[in-house]
C-alpha positions in Angstrom: 0.7 -33.8 4.4 3.7 -33.3 2.1 4.4 -30.1 0.1 2.9 -31.6 -3.1 -0.3 -32.4 -1.4 -0.5 -28.9 0.1 0.1 -27.5 -3.3 -2.7 -29.5 -4.9 -5.2 -28.6 -2.1 -4.4 -24.9 -2.2 -3.6 -24.3 -5.9 -0.3 -22.6 -4.8 2.9 -23.8 -6.4 5.5 -25.6 -4.3 8.2 -22.9 -4.8 5.7 -20.3 -3.4 5.0 -22.5 -0.4 8.8 -22.7 0.2 9.0 -18.9 -0.1 6.2 -18.6 2.5 8.2 -20.9 4.8 11.4 -18.8 4.3 9.4 -15.7 5.2 8.2 -17.3 8.4 4.5 -17.6 7.3 4.4 -21.4 7.2 6.1 -23.7 9.7 6.2 -27.3 8.5 7.6 -30.1 10.6 10.4 -32.2 9.1 10.2 -35.9 8.7 13.1 -38.2 9.6 13.9 -38.2 5.9 14.0 -34.4 5.8 10.6 -33.9 4.0 8.4 -31.0 4.9 5.2 -32.2 6.6 2.4 -29.7 7.0 -0.5 -29.9 9.4 -4.1 -29.8 8.1 -4.5 -26.2 9.2 -1.8 -25.2 6.7 -4.4 -25.2 4.0 -6.3 -22.4 5.8 -3.1 -20.5 6.5 -2.1 -20.6 2.8 -5.6 -19.3 1.8 -5.3 -16.5 4.4 -1.8 -15.6 3.0 -3.1 -15.5 -0.6 -6.0 -13.2 0.3 -3.8 -10.8 2.2 -1.2 -10.7 -0.6 -4.0 -10.0 -3.0 -4.9 -7.0 -0.7 -1.4 -5.6 -1.3 0.1 -6.5 2.0 3.7 -7.5 2.1 4.9 -10.8 3.7 6.3 -8.8 6.6 2.8 -7.3 7.2 1.3 -10.8 6.9 3.7 -12.3 9.4 2.6 -9.6 11.9 -1.0 -10.4 11.2 -1.1 -14.2 11.1 -1.3 -14.7 14.9 -4.4 -12.5 15.0 -6.2 -14.1 12.0 -9.1 -16.6 12.1 -11.2 -18.1 9.4 -10.8 -18.3 5.6 -11.8 -14.7 4.9 -9.6 -13.9 7.1 -11.1 -12.3 10.0 -8.8 -10.3 12.2 -8.9 -10.3 16.0 -8.3 -6.9 17.5 -4.7 -7.4 18.7 -3.0 -4.0 19.6 0.2 -4.9 17.6 -2.0 -5.8 14.6 -3.8 -2.4 14.6 -0.5 -0.5 15.0 1.0 -2.5 12.1 -2.0 -1.9 9.8 -2.1 1.8 10.6 1.6 2.0 9.8 1.0 0.2 6.5 -1.8 2.6 5.7 0.4 5.6 6.4 3.0 4.1 4.0 0.4 3.7 1.3 -0.8 7.3 1.8 2.8 8.5 1.5 3.2 6.5 -1.8 0.0 8.0 -3.1 1.3 11.5 -2.3 4.6 10.9 -4.0 2.9 9.5 -7.1 0.5 12.5 -7.2 3.5 14.9 -7.0 5.3 12.9 -9.8 2.1 13.0 -11.9 1.7 16.7 -11.5 5.4 17.4 -12.4 5.0 15.2 -15.5 1.8 17.0 -16.5 3.5 20.3 -16.1 6.4 19.2 -18.3 3.9 18.0 -21.0 2.0 21.3 -20.8 5.1 23.4 -21.1 6.4 21.4 -24.0 3.1 21.5 -25.8 3.0 25.3 -25.4 6.5 25.7 -26.7 5.8 23.4 -29.6 2.7 25.4 -30.6 4.7 28.6 -30.7 7.8 27.2 -32.5 6.3 24.8 -35.0 3.7 24.9 -37.7 1.2 22.1 -37.6 2.5 18.9 -39.1 -0.7 18.7 -41.3 0.4 18.1 -44.9 -2.5 20.2 -46.2 -1.2 23.4 -44.4 0.2 25.6 -47.2 1.3 28.6 -45.2 5.0 29.3 -44.8 6.4 31.7 -42.2 7.2 35.1 -43.5 10.8 36.3 -42.9 12.3 39.8 -43.1 15.0 40.3 -45.7 18.2 38.8 -44.4 16.6 37.1 -41.4 17.0 33.4 -40.7 13.8 31.5 -41.2 12.8 29.5 -38.2 13.4 26.3 -40.1 17.0 27.3 -40.8 17.8 28.5 -37.3 20.7 26.4 -35.9 19.2 26.0 -32.5 15.7 24.9 -33.7 14.5 21.4 -34.5 13.4 21.1 -38.0 9.7 20.6 -38.9 8.7 17.4 -40.7 7.8 19.4 -43.9 11.5 20.5 -44.0 12.8 16.9 -43.9 13.7 14.6 -46.7 11.8 11.9 -44.8 8.3 13.3 -43.9 7.0 12.7 -40.4 10.5 12.5 -38.8 11.8 15.2 -36.5 15.4 15.9 -36.5 17.4 18.1 -34.1 19.7 20.9 -35.1 22.7 20.2 -37.3 25.7 18.8 -35.5 28.1 21.7 -35.2 31.1 19.3 -35.4 30.2 17.6 -38.7 28.5 20.3 -40.9 28.6 23.9 -41.8 26.5 26.4 -39.9 23.2 26.9 -41.7 23.2 30.6 -40.8 26.7 31.6 -42.0 28.0 28.7 -44.0 31.1 28.7 -41.9 32.9 25.5 -41.1 33.3 24.9 -37.3 36.8 25.5 -35.9 37.4 21.9 -35.0 36.6 20.7 -38.6 38.7 23.5 -40.1 41.7 22.2 -38.0 41.2 18.7 -39.3 41.1 19.9 -42.9 44.6 21.5 -42.7 
């Protein structure tokens, strides 16, 4: 059968069938005109490939397994190289899971630390909150501190967070002094 017929019988697009061939999973014969000609058992092979791909196996893994497969499910015959390959794949998946678990824990730690810092440095963004931080005489209020992000209630546009003032374009909120670089430009 030609590639179009195999595509219709399996529901797999022709470019995917060509890919399976390039990966060594399908081996069509060539007609005198150069067309791919597949044997009838190619339908079963394509179904096996699709099921193994759906199980998360790579085409390299499937190439290792194909000689040991029978039936449409597919059923695997206990070939020694097959079991070694499957065990290696399982170890690889376990390593990926461990790596993802470590990444997840690191991200969760960053979130927790940031939330703790935010609860200490900022008031709630609730517009009904009326309390303002008390400051000692002459002390810089937290909202005016040059190294702190401003709270949304200090902004001209509510709900938007803004970082500290850019020291190269504005005066220091604490002292009113113009940064040296700007002072040089002004001369």
